[in-house]
Phi, psi and omega in degrees: 000199190225166167283193181305143187295339182277356183289159176299157181303140177226165176293157178304320181295316179295323177301313182298315181295319182292317178294321178300319178298319178298313183292317182293321182282333184249311187289315187300308178293326179290324175300317183291320187263329187232306190303309181231005175081138183263144174298152180245164182299328184293342181260001184296138177227181182284339181301142180225163176284132185232135175278138178245133176243165178054048183268000178134195181303130187210069191297337182254008174070035175296155171258153182233127170242147188229137175238116178245112183293159179298325183260037182304137182285157169299143184045061188290156168286161181231132175242126172264123184243114194250127188281174178270173179300142184068003178271193178202166175302311178299324178294320179291326174299311183289327188264003179231173186262004188296324179293320178296321177293327174296320175302320185286323189244358169079023176258166182260142178241128173260130177242097175288154174234125173286146184239356179284170179304132183089347181052039171263151177276150180281108175236020189244321190282159178298329178296320183285337189261016174219152183302129177056026180281342182122188176066201191299318182302325179296316178298319180293320176299322177296322177300317179297315179299319178303312182294320179299320181285322185281323187245007181049048181288164182284114182293343178270002183228064176244128187228162179218143175217160179187163180241133177060248176304322177292328176290321175297318178294327175302313177300317182295314182296322179294326178285318184285326187230063180292342178273354179257314188260132179276332181192163177218161175224117185250119180258102177068059180240201178220163182295162171304130177077359180295326184270007183303134171202168183239014186264359178081000184278335186076007184236143177225099186297322182298315178294311182303323181279002179074026184256002176267096186246109181240165177287157175306322179297317179295318178295317179297322178298326178300319177291314182296326180288344177290336179217075184300138177089352180285131181233014182275187181294149181255148180295146171287156185223133173245128188238130178238139175199141176271140182292337182258020180291118179252006177263303170242096198295158190304328177305337177296338176299308181291325179297323175293319176301314179301317182297308189282331172294320178294319179303323180272000180071035185249160171289152175276003175272126184297146171274342187201146177214139174205184181230088181299327171228159186306325183265002181258134169241117182252130175237147179234147186231131179081008179174165181247352183276181186291345180234049175298159179303321178225131176230136183227134181237115177266132185249105187293127177077005183264138179268201184292340180288339182048061185274068175227161185261162172088003187288318182300315180296325177295318178295316179299322179293319177301321179288339186083016181283349178264007179288147177300152178301139180290000000 
């Protein structure tokens, strides 16, 4: 990934390292303390994060870590939680609240780890941007299949969330595998196919700077082209972005809204708007309830670090993972 978009041009490797330093130094502690809330000693259980190997087709050599709570429900839901550049699955486990919420609500969490230089996920290559084309999405799909086979999880309740590079992967996975994922929540990402390039750098400055402006139809076509011929239901999408984000700039917020409303055949005019917190503006499309097809939360004055509280719980609620057991 990159440093602030306004910085002078740098090599792709330096961009990845610089952004990773920003995220590791800022996002991880803020995620733990503010962004998504830190687990407390009172919620500690015997369950631990475990690495899984030989989980299936894995063309890009991703690593897989798995968290299964002690009180896992029968036919549990599955959440894939995808880290930022220079991060890892264990770092995202430690720095976010998803495992504590899994303890509370009995779902399983998969934490993939990117292994290429910079530890960013591939959201750029043609292989990554089409169903079963290869690269990281195939490996993550294999992780989901492993959990479904091993734990008899509910195939209708598979979800994905991520921050930055992980948010971009969230968009990609929902486009590539609409029959696998029921919903996603992307924290500071970009639309499916926005980062596409052929230079091998994994970076797309035009997209990062918020200068890739397409029509809703064009964005929707990018998703539909990831799985040609698919006519089934599409995943619901929750989108988060800070207005002061200078890494993946704020116009990407609206571009994602345009993409997913078009995918769902919806108007880009909100059906509902409110302010859950003073600096949050939430809009819903295609419905007014807590699980509308598309929900978007704009965070006024917030940068790429997204330093606000309550987001993980909001994502879990959007997924319906906090609902009482049937």
